[in-house]
C-alpha positions as CSV (number, residue, x, y, z in Angstrom):
1,X,-27.3,-11.5,-14.7
2,X,-27.2,-15.1,-13.4
3,X,-23.8,-15.6,-14.9
4,X,-20.7,-13.8,-16.3
5,X,-22.4,-13.3,-19.6
6,X,-25.0,-11.2,-17.9
7,X,-22.7,-9.5,-15.4
8,X,-20.2,-8.2,-18.0
9,X,-22.6,-6.0,-19.9
10,X,-23.8,-4.5,-16.5
11,X,-20.2,-3.6,-15.6
12,X,-19.3,-2.4,-19.0
13,X,-22.2,0.0,-18.8
14,X,-21.4,1.1,-15.2
15,X,-18.6,3.6,-16.0
16,X,-20.6,6.7,-15.3
17,X,-21.9,5.3,-12.0
18,X,-18.3,4.4,-11.0
19,X,-17.2,8.0,-11.8
20,X,-20.0,9.3,-9.7
21,X,-19.1,7.0,-6.8
22,X,-15.5,8.0,-7.0
23,X,-16.4,11.7,-7.1
24,X,-18.5,11.3,-3.9
25,X,-16.0,9.5,-1.8
26,X,-12.7,11.1,-3.0
27,X,-14.1,14.5,-2.2
28,X,-13.7,13.5,1.5
29,X,-10.0,13.6,2.7
30,X,-9.3,10.4,4.5
31,X,-5.9,11.0,5.9
32,X,-4.4,9.3,9.0
33,X,-3.7,11.5,12.0
34,X,-0.1,10.5,11.7
35,X,-0.1,12.6,8.5
36,X,-2.1,15.5,9.9
37,X,-5.6,14.2,9.0
38,X,-8.8,13.2,10.9
39,X,-9.1,9.6,9.7
40,X,-11.5,7.8,7.4
41,X,-14.8,7.9,9.3
42,X,-16.6,10.4,7.1
43,X,-15.5,8.6,4.0
44,X,-16.5,5.2,5.4
45,X,-19.9,6.5,6.4
46,X,-20.5,8.0,3.0
47,X,-19.6,4.6,1.4
48,X,-22.1,2.9,3.6
49,X,-24.8,5.4,2.5
50,X,-24.0,4.8,-1.1
51,X,-24.2,0.9,-0.9
52,X,-27.0,0.7,1.7
53,X,-29.6,-0.5,-0.9
54,X,-27.3,-2.8,-2.9
55,X,-28.5,-6.0,-1.1
56,X,-25.5,-7.1,0.8
57,X,-26.3,-10.1,3.1
58,X,-24.5,-8.4,6.0
59,X,-22.7,-5.3,6.9
60,X,-20.5,-5.4,10.0
61,X,-18.2,-2.9,11.7
62,X,-14.8,-3.7,13.4
63,X,-13.7,-0.2,14.3
64,X,-10.4,0.5,16.1
65,X,-10.3,3.0,18.9
66,X,-8.2,6.1,18.2
67,X,-8.5,9.2,20.4
68,X,-6.5,11.3,18.0
69,X,-9.4,11.6,15.6
70,X,-12.7,13.4,16.1
71,X,-14.8,10.2,15.8
72,X,-12.6,8.5,18.5
73,X,-12.3,5.5,16.2
74,X,-11.1,4.3,12.8
75,X,-13.6,2.4,10.6
76,X,-13.1,-1.1,9.3
77,X,-16.2,-2.2,7.3
78,X,-17.1,-5.7,6.2
79,X,-19.6,-6.2,3.4
80,X,-20.8,-9.8,3.0
81,X,-22.4,-11.9,0.2
82,X,-23.5,-15.3,1.3
83,X,-22.5,-18.2,-1.0
84,X,-24.3,-21.4,-1.8
85,X,-21.8,-23.7,-0.1
86,X,-20.5,-22.4,3.3
87,X,-18.0,-25.3,3.4
88,X,-16.0,-23.8,0.5
89,X,-13.0,-21.5,1.2
90,X,-14.3,-17.9,1.4
91,X,-13.0,-15.0,-0.8
92,X,-11.7,-12.0,1.0
93,X,-11.0,-8.6,-0.7
94,X,-9.1,-6.0,1.4
95,X,-9.2,-2.5,0.1
96,X,-8.1,0.6,2.1
97,X,-10.0,3.8,2.5
98,X,-7.2,6.1,3.6
99,X,-5.1,8.2,1.3
100,X,-1.8,10.1,1.6
101,X,-1.8,13.9,1.7
102,X,-1.7,15.7,-1.6
103,X,1.8,17.2,-0.9
104,X,2.8,20.4,-2.8
105,X,-0.5,21.8,-4.2
106,X,1.5,23.8,-6.8
107,X,2.4,20.5,-8.5
108,X,-1.2,19.6,-9.0
109,X,-3.1,21.0,-12.0
110,X,-6.3,21.2,-10.0
111,X,-7.9,20.6,-6.6
112,X,-6.7,17.1,-5.4
113,X,-10.1,16.3,-4.0
114,X,-12.2,17.3,-7.0
115,X,-12.3,14.5,-9.5
116,X,-11.4,15.5,-13.1
117,X,-12.4,13.4,-16.0
118,X,-10.5,13.6,-19.3
119,X,-11.8,10.8,-21.5
120,X,-10.5,7.5,-20.0
121,X,-8.3,9.4,-17.5
122,X,-9.4,10.1,-14.0
123,X,-7.4,12.5,-11.7
124,X,-7.7,13.0,-8.0
125,X,-6.0,12.0,-4.8
126,X,-6.8,8.4,-4.1
127,X,-8.3,7.7,-7.5
128,X,-5.8,4.8,-8.0
129,X,-4.6,4.1,-4.4
130,X,-6.9,2.5,-3.4
131,X,-10.0,4.0,-4.9
132,X,-9.7,2.0,-8.1
133,X,-10.1,-1.4,-6.7
134,X,-12.1,-0.4,-3.7
135,X,-14.8,0.8,-6.2
136,X,-14.1,-2.0,-8.7
137,X,-14.7,-4.7,-6.1
138,X,-17.9,-3.0,-4.8
139,X,-19.3,-2.8,-8.3
140,X,-18.4,-6.4,-9.0
141,X,-20.4,-7.2,-5.9
142,X,-23.3,-5.0,-7.0
143,X,-23.4,-6.8,-10.4
144,X,-23.6,-10.1,-8.7
145,X,-26.3,-9.0,-6.2
146,X,-28.5,-7.2,-8.8
147,X,-28.5,-10.3,-11.0
148,X,-29.7,-12.5,-8.2
149,X,-26.8,-14.8,-8.8
150,X,-25.7,-16.6,-5.6
151,X,-21.9,-17.2,-5.6
152,X,-20.7,-20.7,-4.9
153,X,-18.7,-19.5,-1.9
154,X,-19.0,-16.6,0.6
155,X,-17.6,-13.3,-0.6
156,X,-16.3,-10.7,1.9
157,X,-15.1,-7.2,1.0
158,X,-13.3,-5.5,3.9
159,X,-12.8,-1.7,3.6
160,X,-10.0,-1.0,6.1
161,X,-8.3,2.0,7.7
162,X,-4.7,3.1,8.2
163,X,-2.9,1.2,5.4
164,X,-0.8,4.2,4.4
165,X,0.9,4.5,7.8
166,X,1.3,0.9,8.9
167,X,-2.2,-0.5,9.4
168,X,-2.2,-0.5,13.2
169,X,-5.8,0.6,13.1
170,X,-6.7,-1.5,10.1
171,X,-5.3,-4.9,9.2
172,X,-3.2,-5.2,12.4
173,X,-6.2,-4.4,14.5
174,X,-8.4,-7.0,12.7
175,X,-5.8,-9.8,13.1
176,X,-5.2,-9.0,16.7
177,X,-8.7,-8.4,17.9
178,X,-10.8,-10.4,15.4
179,X,-8.7,-13.1,14.0
180,X,-11.5,-15.6,14.4
181,X,-13.1,-14.1,11.3
182,X,-10.6,-15.7,9.1
183,X,-9.5,-19.2,8.1
184,X,-6.1,-20.2,6.7
185,X,-8.0,-22.1,4.0
186,X,-9.6,-18.9,2.7
187,X,-8.6,-17.0,-0.4
188,X,-7.2,-13.5,0.3
189,X,-6.7,-10.8,-2.3
190,X,-5.3,-7.3,-1.6
191,X,-5.8,-5.2,-4.8
192,X,-3.2,-2.6,-3.9
193,X,-0.4,-2.9,-6.4
194,X,0.1,-3.8,-10.0
195,X,1.5,-3.1,-13.5
196,X,-0.1,-1.0,-16.3
197,X,-0.7,-4.2,-18.3
198,X,-2.0,-6.3,-15.3
199,X,0.7,-8.9,-15.8
200,X,2.0,-9.1,-12.2
201,X,0.4,-10.9,-9.2
202,X,2.4,-10.0,-6.1
203,X,3.1,-13.0,-3.9
204,X,6.2,-11.9,-1.9
205,X,7.6,-8.7,-0.4
206,X,11.0,-7.7,0.8
207,X,11.8,-6.6,4.3
208,X,11.4,-2.9,4.7
209,X,13.6,-0.8,7.0
210,X,13.7,3.0,7.0
211,X,16.8,4.3,8.8
212,X,17.2,7.8,10.3
213,X,20.8,8.8,10.6
214,X,21.4,11.9,12.9
215,X,24.9,13.4,12.7
216,X,26.1,16.0,15.2
217,X,29.2,18.2,14.7
218,X,30.0,21.8,15.5
219,X,28.5,24.8,13.7
220,X,30.8,27.6,12.7
221,X,31.2,30.3,10.0
222,X,32.0,28.7,6.6
223,X,35.1,31.0,6.3
224,X,36.7,29.2,9.2
225,X,35.8,25.5,8.6
226,X,38.8,24.3,10.7
227,X,37.1,25.6,13.8
228,X,34.0,23.5,13.4
229,X,33.0,19.9,12.6
230,X,31.0,19.7,9.4
231,X,28.1,17.4,10.1
232,X,26.9,17.6,6.5
233,X,30.2,16.5,5.1
234,X,30.5,13.6,7.6
235,X,27.0,12.4,6.9
236,X,27.6,12.5,3.1
237,X,30.8,10.4,3.5
238,X,28.9,7.9,5.7
239,X,25.9,7.6,3.3
240,X,28.2,6.9,0.3
241,X,30.3,4.4,2.2
242,X,27.5,2.5,3.8
243,X,25.5,2.4,0.5
244,X,28.5,0.8,-1.2
245,X,29.2,-1.7,1.6
246,X,25.6,-2.8,2.0
247,X,25.3,-3.5,-1.7
248,X,28.5,-5.6,-1.6
249,X,27.6,-7.4,1.5
250,X,24.1,-8.4,0.5
251,X,24.3,-9.3,-3.3
252,X,21.7,-12.1,-3.5
253,X,19.5,-11.9,-6.6
254,X,16.1,-13.5,-7.2
255,X,14.3,-12.9,-10.5
256,X,11.0,-13.4,-8.8
257,X,11.4,-9.8,-7.6
258,X,11.4,-6.5,-9.4
259,X,14.1,-5.0,-8.5
260,X,15.8,-8.5,-8.2
261,X,18.1,-7.7,-5.2
262,X,18.2,-5.7,-2.0
263,X,18.3,-1.9,-2.3
264,X,19.8,0.6,0.1
265,X,18.8,4.1,-1.0
266,X,19.9,7.3,0.7
267,X,16.8,9.4,0.3
268,X,15.3,12.2,2.4
269,X,17.5,14.8,4.0
270,X,16.2,17.4,6.5
271,X,17.2,21.0,6.2
272,X,20.3,21.8,8.3
273,X,21.2,25.5,8.0
274,X,19.2,28.1,6.1
275,X,22.2,30.0,4.7
276,X,25.2,29.0,2.6
277,X,28.0,30.5,4.7
278,X,27.5,28.3,7.7
279,X,29.1,25.0,8.5
280,X,26.2,22.8,9.6
281,X,26.5,21.4,13.1
282,X,23.7,18.9,12.6
283,X,22.5,16.7,9.7
284,X,19.5,14.3,9.6
285,X,19.4,11.9,6.7
286,X,17.4,8.7,5.8
287,X,18.1,5.4,4.1
288,X,15.3,3.4,2.5
289,X,16.3,-0.3,2.8
290,X,14.4,-3.1,0.9
291,X,16.0,-6.3,1.9
292,X,15.7,-9.7,0.3
293,X,13.9,-12.2,2.6
294,X,16.9,-14.5,2.9
295,X,18.7,-11.8,4.9
296,X,17.7,-10.8,8.4
297,X,16.9,-7.1,8.6
298,X,18.4,-7.0,12.1
299,X,21.8,-7.9,10.8
300,X,21.7,-5.1,8.3
301,X,20.7,-2.7,11.1
302,X,23.6,-4.0,13.3
303,X,26.1,-3.4,10.4
304,X,24.8,0.1,9.9
305,X,25.2,0.9,13.6
306,X,28.6,-0.6,13.8
307,X,29.8,1.5,10.8
308,X,28.2,4.6,12.2
309,X,30.1,4.2,15.5
310,X,33.4,3.7,13.6
311,X,32.6,6.7,11.4
312,X,31.9,8.9,14.4
313,X,35.2,8.1,16.0
314,X,37.1,8.7,12.7
315,X,35.5,12.1,11.9
316,X,34.9,13.5,15.4
317,X,31.2,13.6,15.1
318,X,28.4,11.9,17.1
319,X,26.0,9.7,15.0
320,X,22.7,8.2,16.1
321,X,21.0,5.5,14.0
322,X,17.3,4.7,14.6
323,X,14.5,2.9,12.7
324,X,11.5,4.8,11.4
325,X,9.9,1.7,9.9
326,X,11.0,-1.9,10.4
327,X,9.2,-4.9,8.9
328,X,10.9,-8.3,8.4
329,X,9.7,-10.0,5.2
330,X,6.7,-12.3,5.6
331,X,6.8,-15.8,4.2
332,X,5.8,-15.7,0.5
333,X,2.5,-17.0,-0.8
334,X,3.1,-20.0,-3.0
335,X,3.0,-19.1,-6.8
336,X,0.8,-22.3,-7.1
337,X,-1.7,-21.3,-4.4
338,X,-5.4,-21.5,-5.5
339,X,-5.8,-17.8,-5.0
340,X,-3.1,-17.2,-7.6
341,X,-4.7,-19.6,-10.0
342,X,-8.1,-17.9,-9.6
343,X,-6.5,-14.5,-10.3
344,X,-4.6,-15.8,-13.3
345,X,-7.7,-17.3,-14.9
346,X,-9.8,-14.2,-14.4
347,X,-7.1,-11.8,-15.6
348,X,-6.6,-13.9,-18.7
349,X,-10.3,-14.0,-19.5
350,X,-10.7,-10.2,-19.1
351,X,-7.5,-8.7,-20.3
352,X,-6.0,-11.5,-22.4
353,X,-2.8,-11.3,-20.3
354,X,-0.8,-14.2,-18.8
355,X,-0.2,-12.8,-15.3
356,X,2.8,-14.1,-13.4
357,X,3.6,-14.3,-9.7
358,X,6.3,-11.8,-8.6
359,X,7.9,-10.3,-5.5
360,X,8.0,-6.5,-5.0
361,X,10.0,-4.1,-2.9
362,X,7.1,-2.0,-1.8
363,X,4.9,-2.9,1.2
364,X,1.2,-3.8,1.3
365,X,-1.0,-5.0,4.1
366,X,-0.8,-8.5,2.4
367,X,2.5,-8.9,4.3
368,X,0.5,-8.6,7.6
369,X,-1.7,-11.4,6.5
370,X,1.2,-13.6,5.5
371,X,3.0,-13.1,8.8
372,X,-0.1,-14.7,10.4
373,X,-0.1,-17.6,8.0
374,X,-2.8,-16.3,5.6
375,X,-1.6,-16.7,2.0
376,X,-2.5,-13.5,0.2
377,X,-2.1,-12.3,-3.4
378,X,-1.9,-8.7,-4.5
379,X,-3.1,-7.6,-7.9
380,X,-4.5,-4.6,-9.9
381,X,-4.1,-3.2,-13.4
382,X,-2.7,0.2,-12.4
383,X,-1.0,3.2,-14.0
384,X,1.4,3.3,-11.0
385,X,0.8,7.0,-10.1
386,X,0.1,6.4,-6.4
387,X,1.2,9.2,-4.1
388,X,2.1,11.4,-7.0
389,X,0.7,14.9,-7.9
390,X,-2.2,14.5,-10.4
391,X,-2.7,10.9,-9.3
392,X,-4.3,9.1,-12.3
393,X,-6.3,6.0,-13.0
394,X,-8.1,4.8,-16.1
395,X,-11.8,4.3,-16.2
396,X,-11.2,1.3,-18.4
397,X,-9.2,-0.3,-15.5
398,X,-12.0,0.4,-13.1
399,X,-14.4,-1.5,-15.4
400,X,-11.9,-4.2,-16.3
401,X,-10.8,-4.9,-12.7
402,X,-14.5,-5.1,-11.7
403,X,-15.0,-7.8,-14.3
404,X,-12.0,-9.7,-12.9
405,X,-13.4,-9.6,-9.4
406,X,-16.8,-10.7,-10.6
407,X,-15.3,-13.8,-12.1
408,X,-13.5,-14.5,-8.9
409,X,-16.7,-14.0,-6.9
410,X,-18.5,-16.4,-9.2
411,X,-15.8,-19.1,-9.3
């Protein structure tokens, strides 16, 4: 396995080993304490046990302290392969170990943490997000190491914590406390988003702002609505009006992105009253804003707050607007950057697809890299079932993506 011609057969025959690896690590819930879990430590330690004899040139830990979890820290694990020429830009792969909670178990057709295999289809929580390309990148490294092929450049696989809830104990921690690890000439890949045909390389993200709108009126019996102030009704009027105004005020389109313009989506609503015959005195609603980078998120927030104040005065309610998440868009990675070229060539060779750079509305930890000046590209060939019940990935994508990463490692 001194070259791709030898590595490919190894990976094409590694499907059962990948399934076994996935079964082992996905049986361990790795949920952030923000979402009611105990972190990723047990999962990270099991991964280290499984790869301990693979021959990595170095294994390093950059754990983040966190007194909310039993271990007292959150794991960030670096696996290193030394290249022939240390002067060349290094390759970095960032995959995350944490998963989201399974949600309503009644919507699953089996235990979320017990991997089910149905031909090419694999089902479990975390099987796609981010198990697929965490495992694919590790097996690409294993193929290189077992073949005795020394890559031209250093290859670094970082398994990070906390991506699902903001990355403060993962990527943010690394760039704050250990930024000296990285060079802006390096090649950064975050395999955490993609299309079913593998045709999209994400190079740009929109600003993300989640807004919580709390409306306070006066609760009364529904038979005498004139004696109260209906917070539910006031909130609905506000959500419709601000949705329409924001779309009119921020109309810029850019076909680099899918969806090609800003979006302002009234989404979650918390329960107000448990019975039908009561006028609610309180309503809590949320707006998911994905804002094109040419607009400042702060201006959008200022407009929402101004309209909430006006709405409060008009309808006799009190409205409070606060941010649940707020991330101004990072500078995009150039579609012509060498990391994009590397990905395009490898994807074409494995999948026969001409992948194109694109922007997305979702958020990945690549944005954290870009804000610090590290050009990152995001890619994976994915079924797009992340966070859903019966989260699904294809074994053929596990194998195919590992072949893509192997080509990048050997470039």
